[in-house]
N, C-alpha and C positions, 0 to 999 in steps of 0.2 A: 171624474177620476176619483178612486178611492185612495186615501193617503193615510199612512199610518207611520209612527215613529217608534223605532225600537231603540231603547236606551239600555246599555250594558250597565252592570252593577258600578256605581261610583259611591262607595260607602254604602249607606242605607237610604240616603236622600239623594235623589236624582233630579238635576236641574236640567230641563230640555225645553227649549223655545219658550221660556217664561213659565212653564208649569212645573209643578212639584208633585212628586209622589213620595210619601214617607211611609216607612214600615209602621204597621199598627200592631198591637197586641194580639188581636184576634186572627192574625194570619199564621198558618201552619209553619210557613218558612219564616221564622222570626230571625232577629239579629244573631243570635248564637249559631243557629243552623246556617244562616248565609255565609258566616265566616269560614265554616267547615267546607261548605259548598264551592266557595270561591277557590279553595286549594284544590279542589277535586274536579272542577268543572272542566268538561270535555269539549266544550263549544266556545267559540270567540268569533269575532267579526270576519276573520278569514273563511268562515264557514258559511256566510250569508251571502246571497245574490238574488236577483230578481227571477220571478217565475211569470211565464206568459207575458202579457201586455203590461209589463211593470218596469219601473226605473228605480235604482237604488243609489242613494248617496250617503256617504259617511261624514258625519259632522261630529268631530270629537269622540265622545262615548256614544253618540246617537247613530242610528241608521234610519234614514229616511226613504220610505218606499212609496212611491205613486203607482196605482194599480188602475188600468183602464177597463178591465172586464171582470166578469164574476169568477174566473179562474186564477186572477192574478194573487199575488201575496209575496211573502218573504221565503225564499228558498233556502232551506238549512242543508248542507251536505252532511250526510251521515255515513258516508262510505268507510270512515275509519272505525265504527263500531264493531266490536267483536261479534261473531255468530253465536247463538244460543245463549245469550246473555241478557239479563234483567237490568232494565234503565229506568230512570225517572227524569222527565224534563218538567221544569217549573218556570212560570213567569207570571207577573202582575200586570195588569192592564187597566188603563182609563180611558174612556172616550173624551176626546178633547172638542171635536166639531163634527157636524153632520148627523146623519141617521144610521144608527147601528141597529140592524135587525137580524143578524146572525153572526156567528164565530165559530169556526171549526178549523179543519185542516185537511190535508191530503197526505197519505203515508206511502204512496207507490206500491203497496202491496207486500213490502218487505217487512214492515213492523207488525207484529201479531199482538193480540190482547192488549190493544191500546186504550186502556181505561181512563177516562177524564174525571177529575174531582174539581168541581168548580165551587169555590168558597167552602171547602171542607165536605161537600156532599157529592156522592158519585153521580154523574150526569151523562153517561153513554159513552161511545167511542169517538175518538178525535176526528174521524172521517164524517161524523154526523154534523151537519149544518149548524146546529144549536148546542153542540157539546160544550163549548166554552163560552156561550151566550148567557147572559144573566137577564139584561133589560136594557133598553135605551136610556141609561142614565150616565152620570158622570162620577160614580162611585168607583173605588179601585176594587178590582176583582182578581182573585188568585186562582190560577190555573195549575194543576198538577196532572200530568199523563204518565201513567206507568205502562211499560211496553216491553216485549221480548223480541229479540232480533232472531230470524230464522236459522236453520242449521247451516246454510251456506251465506257467506258474505257476498255483497255485491258492490261493485265500484260504481254502480248508478243509484244506490240507496240514497234516499232524500226525503225531507219532510217539508211541507208547505204550510206556513201559518197564514190563515185567511180570514180577516174581519170581514164581514159580509159575504162569506162563502155562499156562492150560488146567486148573488144578487149584484145589481149594478148601482145601487145608492152610494153616494159619496160619504165617506166617514174618515175622520182623523183619530187615530188611537195612539196613546203612548203606552208602550210595554217596558217594564223594568224587572230587574232581579231575575235575569235569565239564566238558569242552570241546567245542565245536562250531566248527571252523575249515574254511577252504577247504583242498582237498587239497594245493594246492602249499605252503601254509605247514607243513602237517604233514610233507611229504616233505623240506622242508628240515632238520628237526630229528630225524626218526625214519626208520629204514629197516626196513621189515617183512620184507625178504628174509633 
């Protein structure tokens, strides 16, 4: 089973299962931006559930997801997002245990132009298996996804975050600093160029 931990923002230092991820100077979403995003964040744990052969447990500020197949992951309800609107989703992750050989997501066809920036560099679309994958290391990696919602809203709109997307290997990943904000809020704080 793949297993990963999603920790929501607790200041900028997150303590989860004895592991610590701290903000570093080289991240695009720094302490100042995180404070702004925290006030504008459109996603919280009420928006998370399991996908496919998965189970989700909430432990304090953490969400623990166990995945039993290559399609599993953390399901994010995006049905409240406005149509024809630009958004940015960000998070940081660190492998804790197991073998990480891919990291991507599934966007149900409703999110358009979903460009991924990994550690500050453009790295494909989020649906690509390797779009959020750097290497099988224990470094903290920053993922930024820009996307546009289509002209019509959908009550079934969702996003699935998938470590080892398309693979059965077991992995534990800690994810922190999870934000979903409108693009104009993001652009005021962060320059991707």
